[in-house]
C-alpha positions in Angstrom: 2.0 -13.0 -22.1 3.3 -13.4 -18.6 2.1 -15.1 -15.3 3.0 -14.3 -11.7 5.4 -16.9 -10.3 4.8 -19.2 -7.3 7.0 -17.6 -4.6 7.1 -18.5 -0.9 9.1 -15.3 -0.3 6.3 -13.2 -1.9 3.7 -15.1 0.1 5.5 -14.3 3.3 5.7 -10.6 2.4 2.0 -10.6 1.5 1.0 -12.1 4.9 2.8 -9.3 6.9 -0.1 -6.7 6.6 -2.6 -9.4 7.5 -0.4 -10.6 10.5 -0.4 -7.0 11.8 -4.1 -6.5 11.5 -4.9 -9.9 13.0 -2.6 -9.2 15.9 -4.3 -5.8 16.6 -7.8 -7.4 16.4 -6.7 -10.2 18.7 -5.3 -7.8 21.3 -8.5 -5.8 21.3 -10.5 -9.0 21.8 -8.2 -10.0 24.6 -8.5 -6.6 26.3 -12.3 -6.8 26.0 -12.3 -10.3 27.5 -10.1 -9.1 30.4 -12.7 -6.4 31.2 -15.9 -8.4 30.7 -14.8 -11.9 31.9 -11.4 -11.9 33.5 -11.8 -15.6 34.5 -12.6 -16.8 31.0 -9.5 -15.3 29.3 -7.9 -18.1 27.2 -4.4 -19.5 28.0 -1.5 -18.1 26.0 -1.1 -21.4 24.1 -4.8 -21.3 23.0 -4.4 -17.7 21.9 -1.3 -18.6 19.9 -3.0 -21.6 18.2 -6.0 -19.4 17.3 -3.7 -16.8 15.8 -1.7 -19.4 13.9 -5.0 -20.9 12.6 -6.2 -17.6 11.2 -2.9 -16.9 9.5 -2.8 -20.4 8.0 -6.3 -19.8 6.6 -5.3 -16.4 5.2 -2.2 -18.0 3.6 -4.2 -20.8 2.0 -6.9 -18.6 0.6 -4.3 -16.1 -0.7 -2.4 -18.8 -2.5 -5.6 -20.3 -3.8 -6.5 -16.9 -5.3 -3.1 -16.7 -6.9 -3.6 -20.1 -8.5 -7.0 -19.0 -9.9 -5.5 -15.8 -11.4 -2.7 -17.9 -13.0 -5.4 -20.1 -14.6 -7.1 -17.0 -15.9 -3.7 -15.7 -17.1 -4.1 -12.5 -15.1 -0.9 -10.9 -13.9 -1.8 -7.2 -13.1 -1.1 -5.9 -9.6 -4.5 -4.4 -9.5 -6.1 -7.8 -10.0 -3.9 -9.3 -7.3 -4.8 -6.5 -4.9 -8.5 -7.1 -5.5 -8.0 -10.8 -5.1 -6.2 -10.3 -1.8 -9.1 -8.2 -0.5 -11.7 -10.8 -1.5 -9.7 -13.6 0.0 -9.2 -11.7 3.3 -12.9 -11.0 3.5 -13.7 -14.6 2.9 -11.3 -15.6 5.6 -12.9 -13.2 8.0 -16.4 -14.5 7.1 -15.3 -18.1 7.7 -13.8 -17.1 11.1 -17.1 -15.4 12.1 -19.1 -18.3 10.9 -17.1 -21.0 12.6 -16.2 -19.0 15.8 -12.5 -19.0 15.1 -11.9 -16.0 17.3 -11.8 -15.0 20.9 -15.0 -13.0 21.0 -17.7 -12.3 18.4 -17.9 -8.7 17.1 -20.5 -6.6 18.8 -23.9 -5.8 17.1 -23.5 -3.4 14.2 -19.7 -3.8 14.0 -19.2 -6.9 11.9 -18.9 -5.1 8.6 -16.8 -2.2 10.1 -14.3 -4.6 11.7 -14.1 -6.6 8.5 -12.9 -3.6 6.6 -9.5 -3.8 8.3 -8.5 -7.4 7.2 -10.0 -6.6 3.8 -7.8 -3.6 3.3 -4.8 -5.5 4.7 -5.6 -8.4 2.2 -5.6 -5.9 -0.7 -2.2 -4.7 0.3 -1.0 -8.2 0.8 -2.2 -9.3 -2.7 -0.5 -6.3 -4.2 2.7 -7.2 -2.4 2.5 -10.8 -3.7 2.2 -9.5 -7.3 5.0 -7.1 -6.7 7.6 -9.5 -5.2 6.8 -12.8 -6.9 8.0 -11.8 -10.3 6.7 -12.8 -13.8 7.4 -15.8 -16.0 6.4 -16.3 -19.6 3.3 -18.4 -20.4 4.1 -21.9 -21.6 4.7 -22.3 -25.3 1.7 -24.4 -25.9 -0.6 -21.6 -24.6 0.6 -19.2 -27.3 0.8 -21.4 -30.4 -2.6 -20.3 -31.5 -1.4 -16.7 -31.9 2.1 -17.5 -33.1 1.4 -16.2 -36.6 0.2 -12.8 -35.3 3.2 -12.6 -32.9 5.6 -13.3 -35.8 4.0 -10.6 -37.9 4.1 -8.0 -35.1 6.6 -9.1 -32.4 6.4 -7.3 -29.1 9.5 -5.2 -28.2 11.9 -6.9 -25.8 13.7 -3.6 -24.8 12.8 0.0 -24.4 15.2 2.8 -24.5 12.8 5.8 -24.7 12.0 8.3 -22.0 10.4 6.9 -18.8 9.0 8.3 -15.6 7.8 7.0 -12.3 4.2 5.7 -12.3 1.4 7.1 -10.3 0.5 4.0 -8.2 -2.5 4.1 -5.9 -1.3 1.0 -4.0 2.2 2.5 -3.6 0.6 5.7 -2.1 -1.4 3.6 0.3 1.6 1.6 1.4 3.7 4.7 1.8 0.9 6.4 3.8 1.0 3.6 6.4 4.6 4.5 7.3 3.7 7.2 9.8 1.3 4.7 11.5 4.0 2.0 11.7 6.6 4.4 13.1 4.2 5.9 15.6 3.2 2.4 16.8 6.8 1.6 17.6 7.0 4.5 20.1 4.8 2.9 22.8 7.1 -0.2 23.0 9.7 2.1 24.6 7.2 2.7 27.4 6.3 -1.0 28.0 8.8 -1.5 30.8 7.4 1.5 32.7 3.9 0.2 32.1 4.8 -3.2 33.4 6.0 -1.7 36.7 2.9 0.3 37.1 0.6 -2.7 37.8 0.7 -5.0 40.8 -1.1 -7.6 38.7 1.4 -8.7 36.0 -1.3 -10.4 33.9 -3.2 -7.1 33.6 0.1 -5.3 32.9 0.9 -7.6 30.0 -2.6 -7.0 28.5 -2.4 -3.2 28.7 1.2 -3.2 27.4 -0.2 -4.9 24.3 -3.3 -2.8 24.1 -1.6 0.6 24.1 0.5 -0.1 20.9 -2.6 -1.5 19.2 -4.6 1.6 20.2 -1.9 3.8 18.9 -1.9 1.9 15.6 -5.7 2.3 15.2 -5.7 6.0 16.1 -2.8 6.8 13.8 -4.4 4.7 11.0 -7.5 6.8 11.2 -6.0 10.3 11.5 -2.9 10.0 9.3 -3.7 7.9 6.2 -5.6 10.5 4.2 -3.1 13.4 4.9 -0.2 11.1 4.4 -1.6 10.0 1.1 -2.1 13.6 -0.1 1.5 14.4 1.0 2.9 11.4 -0.8 1.0 12.3 -4.0 2.4 15.8 -3.9 5.9 14.5 -3.3 5.6 12.2 -6.3 4.4 14.9 -8.6 7.1 17.2 -7.4 9.7 14.5 -8.1 8.2 13.8 -11.5 8.2 17.5 -12.4 12.0 17.5 -11.6 12.5 14.4 -13.7 13.7 12.4 -10.7 13.4 8.6 -10.8 16.0 7.3 -8.2 14.8 6.0 -4.8 17.4 8.1 -3.0 16.1 11.2 -4.9 12.5 10.4 -3.8 13.7 9.9 -0.2 15.5 13.3 -0.3 12.5 15.1 -1.7 10.2 13.4 0.8 12.4 14.3 3.7 12.8 18.0 2.6 9.0 18.3 2.0 8.2 16.8 5.4 10.8 18.9 7.1 9.3 22.1 5.5 5.7 21.2 6.3 6.4 20.4 9.9 8.5 23.5 10.3 5.7 25.7 9.0 3.3 24.0 11.5 5.8 24.5 14.3 5.5 28.3 13.8 1.7 28.0 14.5 2.0 25.3 17.1 5.4 25.5 18.9 4.8 22.2 20.6 5.3 20.5 17.2 8.9 21.7 17.0 10.3 18.4 18.4 8.6 16.5 15.5 10.6 18.3 12.8 13.5 15.8 12.6 11.2 12.6 13.0 8.9 14.0 10.4 11.8 14.5 8.0 12.9 10.9 8.6 9.4 9.6 8.1 9.0 11.6 4.8 12.3 10.2 3.5 11.1 6.6 4.3 7.8 7.3 2.6 9.5 8.6 -0.6 11.8 5.6 -0.8 9.0 3.1 -0.1 6.8 4.7 -2.8 9.5 4.6 -5.4 10.1 0.9 -4.6 6.6 -0.1 -5.3 5.6 2.4 -8.0 7.7 1.2 -11.0 8.3 3.0 -14.3 6.2 3.8 -17.3 6.9 5.4 -20.8 6.5 9.1 -21.1 3.1 9.6 -22.9 3.2 10.8 -26.4 2.0 14.4 -27.2 -1.7 14.8 -27.5 -3.1 14.8 -31.1 -3.9 18.1 -32.6 -7.4 18.7 -34.0 -7.0 21.0 -37.0 -9.6 22.6 -39.2 -7.3 24.8 -41.3 -4.4 23.1 -43.1 -2.6 26.5 -43.4 -2.2 26.7 -39.6 -0.1 23.5 -39.5 3.3 25.4 -39.6 6.1 25.5 -37.2 6.7 28.2 -34.5 9.5 29.8 -36.5 7.6 29.9 -39.8 7.5 33.4 -41.3 3.7 33.3 -41.3 3.8 33.1 -37.5 5.5 36.5 -37.3 3.7 38.6 -39.9 0.1 39.1 -40.9 -1.2 38.6 -44.4 -3.0 41.6 -46.0 -6.3 41.5 -47.9 -7.1 44.7 -49.7 -10.8 45.5 -49.7 -12.5 47.5 -52.4 
């Protein structure tokens, strides 16, 4: 039996999705404050301390959930993903309860806004379980089952056929790549945006809002199609018995290139997206392979037989000729 290790590096990786979502929500709150109450917009130091406090609370709750799962000797990545979602939801609820935020959510939007940090927390918990690694349970914890373990020791190595796992979390993480890459594009327009406003404070706010808006729009419109695309790429690679990350990247790039090229025939304006889409597909394939892992190839399904005489090989003579029964 194994437990997930204590890893500061894995905790840092797990906080990245939460940091992105918290930053997006903070920018939206800042933009709303600029419109409704420009005079009451907090100072940058206050905003930074508020953001740091939220992230510290997320980190503490995530690590506490990890300790609880270690006490329960649970090490599956699914359990860590669910734990991350619960801890992020608890953190969001504490922030709402104690007003650790710039503005309170509007009426009827508390649950909807809370879905974003919850999903980010699920991804973060999965990342912690992925990157932290495993360590054996202490010897004292397994002494009770030592006799059974000696009678039937678990295999320490496997040299049979393997294939890439179908990982829901890996698909979701790969499906976020188009959103991330599309969000980077508005940052190239920030200098132009800054020069378009005479009031530099307003320019800074809108320069932050546009990437956040792009992130939200792309998140809504691209996650489901990107997930379906990644699932198709995975099954195509599995059908070709490909397991390497570079092979997954190549298959993803070719598939994205072909799909975008077909769309360009119907909508010529999409022709300039052919090369970026191929790059995005390649990144998605490599990311999925990184998080999916391997599994043994399943054994053939058992055959349910009612006639023992039918249990013969394909080359058996009885398969190629018919028996004869002479009737009176």
